[in-house]
VOVONU-85615 format. One line per 2 residues: their letters; for each residue x, y, z of C-alpha. Coordinates in nm, 3 decimals. Example, Ala and Ser with C-alpha at 12.3 -4.5 7.8 and 13.67 -1.06 7.14 Angstrom:
REM VOVONU-85615
AS = 1.230/-0.450/0.780 | 1.367/-0.106/0.714
This chain:
REM VOVONU-85615
MR = 5.018/-10.914/15.088 | 4.829/-10.621/15.235
LI = 4.609/-10.386/15.032 | 4.427/-10.069/15.134
SW = 4.137/-9.889/14.967 | 4.022/-9.545/15.081
NV = 3.782/-9.283/14.951 | 3.972/-8.977/15.076
NG = 3.711/-8.718/14.969 | 3.981/-8.486/14.837
IR = 4.352/-8.567/14.841 | 4.452/-8.207/14.908
AV = 4.218/-8.186/15.205 | 4.323/-8.518/15.357
AQ = 4.690/-8.429/15.307 | 4.637/-8.161/15.570
KG = 4.479/-8.412/15.811 | 4.767/-8.654/15.868
FL = 4.739/-8.852/15.544 | 5.108/-8.942/15.526
DS = 5.110/-9.064/15.885 | 4.807/-9.280/15.806
FR = 4.969/-9.402/15.485 | 5.283/-9.512/15.671
SF = 5.073/-9.685/15.938 | 4.907/-9.898/15.668
DA = 5.239/-10.071/15.588 | 5.063/-10.182/15.270
DI = 5.194/-10.329/14.948 | 4.925/-10.147/14.751
VC = 4.717/-9.842/14.845 | 4.419/-9.740/14.629
LQ = 4.248/-9.402/14.667 | 3.918/-9.275/14.531
ET = 3.756/-8.931/14.502 | 4.094/-8.761/14.495
KA = 3.945/-8.445/14.335 | 4.276/-8.329/14.187
MP = 4.482/-8.320/13.872 | 4.821/-8.495/13.911
EQ = 4.999/-8.160/13.918 | 4.776/-8.050/14.207
YP = 4.890/-8.326/14.441 | 5.118/-8.211/14.723
QE = 5.466/-8.327/14.625 | 5.508/-8.534/14.940
VA = 5.194/-8.727/14.841 | 5.268/-8.755/14.470
EI = 5.613/-8.898/14.538 | 5.601/-9.130/14.839
PG = 5.937/-9.305/14.891 | 5.922/-9.676/14.819
YH = 5.607/-9.657/14.607 | 5.520/-9.617/14.241
GY = 5.231/-9.373/14.199 | 4.963/-9.365/13.929
FN = 4.693/-9.100/13.900 | 4.370/-9.074/13.699
AA = 4.192/-8.739/13.710 | 3.852/-8.630/13.586
ER = 3.833/-8.375/13.308 | 3.617/-8.167/13.543
KG = 3.843/-8.006/13.801 | 3.789/-8.086/14.168
YS = 3.577/-8.391/14.091 | 3.609/-8.770/14.120
GT = 3.955/-8.915/14.044 | 4.158/-9.216/14.157
AL = 4.516/-9.293/14.257 | 4.720/-9.608/14.311
FA = 5.046/-9.655/14.503 | 5.235/-9.984/14.475
RK = 5.564/-10.105/14.617 | 5.605/-10.339/14.321
EP = 5.585/-10.181/13.978 | 5.295/-10.327/13.776
LS = 5.357/-10.487/13.439 | 5.112/-10.238/13.292
VS = 4.866/-9.972/13.401 | 4.564/-9.843/13.211
FG = 4.306/-9.580/13.289 | 3.932/-9.614/13.237
LG = 3.708/-9.895/13.119 | 3.759/-9.829/12.750
DD = 3.421/-9.659/12.715 | 3.398/-9.287/12.637
RF = 3.077/-9.258/12.836 | 3.264/-9.313/13.160
DH = 3.633/-9.252/13.111 | 3.625/-8.871/13.130
EG = 3.556/-8.888/13.505 | 3.883/-9.051/13.614
RT = 3.708/-9.334/13.796 | 3.918/-9.638/13.708
IR = 4.278/-9.755/13.730 | 4.355/-10.107/13.609
AD = 4.698/-10.248/13.699 | 4.837/-10.584/13.590
FN = 5.066/-10.729/13.858 | 5.113/-11.059/13.671
DF = 4.975/-11.265/13.961 | 4.650/-11.068/13.944
IL = 4.478/-10.772/13.780 | 4.380/-10.497/14.019
YN = 4.087/-10.263/13.956 | 4.075/-9.948/14.165
IY = 3.735/-9.791/14.098 | 3.528/-9.503/14.223
FP = 3.182/-9.613/14.111 | 2.929/-9.336/14.037
NG = 2.673/-9.209/14.283 | 2.319/-9.238/14.153
GQ = 2.163/-8.983/14.382 | 2.143/-8.684/14.149
GP = 1.833/-8.800/13.963 | 1.713/-9.065/13.716
DR = 1.973/-8.985/13.451 | 2.258/-9.026/13.696
LE = 2.114/-9.350/13.831 | 2.098/-9.479/13.473
FK = 2.461/-9.373/13.427 | 2.561/-9.561/13.744
LA = 2.389/-9.883/13.638 | 2.540/-9.860/13.289
FY = 2.881/-9.816/13.452 | 2.817/-10.136/13.650
DC = 2.734/-10.317/13.326 | 3.050/-10.198/13.155
FL = 3.267/-10.290/13.453 | 3.113/-10.635/13.489
EK = 3.166/-10.712/13.121 | 3.533/-10.620/13.147
VA = 3.612/-10.802/13.471 | 3.416/-11.113/13.364
AD = 3.633/-11.131/13.054 | 3.947/-11.127/13.270
IE = 3.812/-11.409/13.488 | 3.708/-11.612/13.185
EG = 4.064/-11.582/13.055 | 4.183/-11.742/13.378
RH = 4.321/-11.427/13.535 | 4.299/-11.359/13.907
VI = 4.134/-11.026/13.983 | 4.107/-10.793/14.280
VC = 3.851/-10.514/14.269 | 3.844/-10.241/14.528
GD = 3.686/-9.905/14.579 | 3.377/-9.710/14.669
VN = 3.094/-9.903/14.504 | 2.833/-9.652/14.630
TA = 2.584/-9.930/14.712 | 2.514/-10.119/15.032
HR = 2.431/-10.479/14.944 | 2.233/-10.623/15.233
EI = 2.025/-10.483/15.517 | 2.309/-10.552/15.760
DL = 2.532/-10.324/15.553 | 2.370/-10.003/15.677
TN = 2.215/-9.880/15.998 | 1.867/-9.788/15.876
PA = 1.773/-10.010/15.579 | 1.399/-9.943/15.589
AN = 1.441/-9.567/15.599 | 1.684/-9.577/15.306
SK = 1.505/-9.830/15.084 | 1.409/-9.558/14.835
IS = 1.743/-9.375/14.848 | 2.014/-9.424/14.586
GF = 2.277/-9.648/14.737 | 2.018/-9.896/14.862
LP = 1.765/-9.914/14.580 | 1.650/-10.263/14.474
EE = 1.799/-10.224/14.127 | 2.136/-10.120/14.273
RA = 2.136/-10.408/14.521 | 2.054/-10.646/14.238
YM = 2.380/-10.549/14.073 | 2.563/-10.653/14.387
DT = 2.405/-10.996/14.339 | 2.531/-10.987/13.981
FA = 2.884/-10.920/14.103 | 2.868/-11.255/14.282
EK = 2.712/-11.427/13.981 | 3.004/-11.305/13.769
GL = 3.250/-11.468/14.010 | 3.339/-11.179/14.242
VD = 3.359/-11.255/14.614 | 3.289/-10.988/14.876
TF = 3.591/-11.061/15.094 | 3.454/-10.902/15.412
RL = 3.134/-11.107/15.397 | 3.335/-11.415/15.308
LY = 3.497/-11.396/15.651 | 3.222/-11.222/15.846
PD = 2.893/-11.321/15.684 | 2.660/-11.205/15.960
TT = 2.857/-10.932/16.138 | 2.660/-10.612/16.194
GK = 2.761/-10.256/16.277 | 3.063/-10.252/16.044
YS = 3.057/-9.957/15.808 | 3.290/-9.757/15.586
WW = 3.099/-9.431/15.532 | 2.916/-9.193/15.764
SY = 2.740/-8.868/15.676 | 2.916/-8.553/15.789
KT = 2.585/-8.372/15.820 | 2.452/-8.552/16.126
FA = 2.776/-8.641/16.307 | 2.684/-8.997/16.215
RD = 3.032/-9.136/16.271 | 3.018/-9.050/16.639
RN = 2.704/-9.264/16.664 | 2.819/-9.527/16.411
VG = 2.516/-9.461/16.193 | 2.675/-9.568/15.868
WR = 2.684/-9.761/15.543 | 2.923/-10.027/15.413
ID = 2.976/-9.908/15.056 | 3.351/-9.967/15.015
YF = 3.458/-10.318/14.915 | 3.736/-10.555/14.825
FT = 3.632/-10.828/14.582 | 3.840/-11.114/14.444
DE = 3.771/-11.392/14.200 | 3.657/-11.718/14.360
TL = 3.994/-11.894/14.338 | 4.193/-11.604/14.478
AE = 3.940/-11.579/14.762 | 4.092/-11.898/14.902
RV = 4.400/-11.691/14.990 | 4.210/-11.424/15.185
SD = 4.331/-11.421/15.545 | 4.159/-11.103/15.671
AG = 3.952/-10.808/15.555 | 3.790/-10.519/15.736
ML = 3.767/-10.149/15.815 | 4.023/-9.920/15.977
TD = 3.765/-9.709/16.157 | 4.022/-9.530/16.374
IM = 4.177/-9.360/16.068 | 4.021/-9.017/16.026
GS = 4.042/-8.747/15.760 | 3.748/-8.838/15.535
DH = 3.381/-8.929/15.565 | 3.498/-9.278/15.461
CP = 3.742/-9.493/15.652 | 4.007/-9.706/15.482
IF = 3.936/-10.073/15.427 | 4.196/-10.348/15.403
LE = 4.252/-10.688/15.249 | 4.521/-10.940/15.347
LL = 4.617/-11.231/15.126 | 4.834/-11.530/15.205
């Protein structure tokens, strides 16, 4: 099984930059998108209805903001939107799909960089998510979590850790939540396979042409529960796929 996660930074924009060609090249069973920035009716028809895939879309109430989408070859048993908390569910950040063998969470986690209130919102979102996914694991369900987590975990997950130590996305309290992910039974699949690899990122700032210099951050992740992690055969970044300030990431399971 092959899964893709990609923060597209606007589905309408990326649709004009070869999105469908990239999508076909993935040859994926499941494709999860974040930061789609569109209502379902605003999707280009060729993107909303991709042959061979079932599509599911969660939009923010605020137009042109946030949003997630999921495309799956196999129809899920059920699909729900949000975390079940009114504080967070108006921003279209979560799609939860039950595929019987596992529950998939496609999430665009909040950015905490707009001030103390937004950082508090981000950390509360983490709490809510962790409570929900921990309950699934405790019930014996396999889980896969993917998306833009908006936090780099370790110093090797970004180019300039010291310079960014007081910037949201690499604050101590945010990084501590990444430790909590592991404590709750979630395995970072890339680090499972490549624990000490450096220079592998999934986001680069547009402002400084950072991608050309590979000055980046690894803030997009695939997590699984500890048992399902035994089936992970590969995980990584598709850095040659353009169209967004993020690149797609992939997960392969036996």
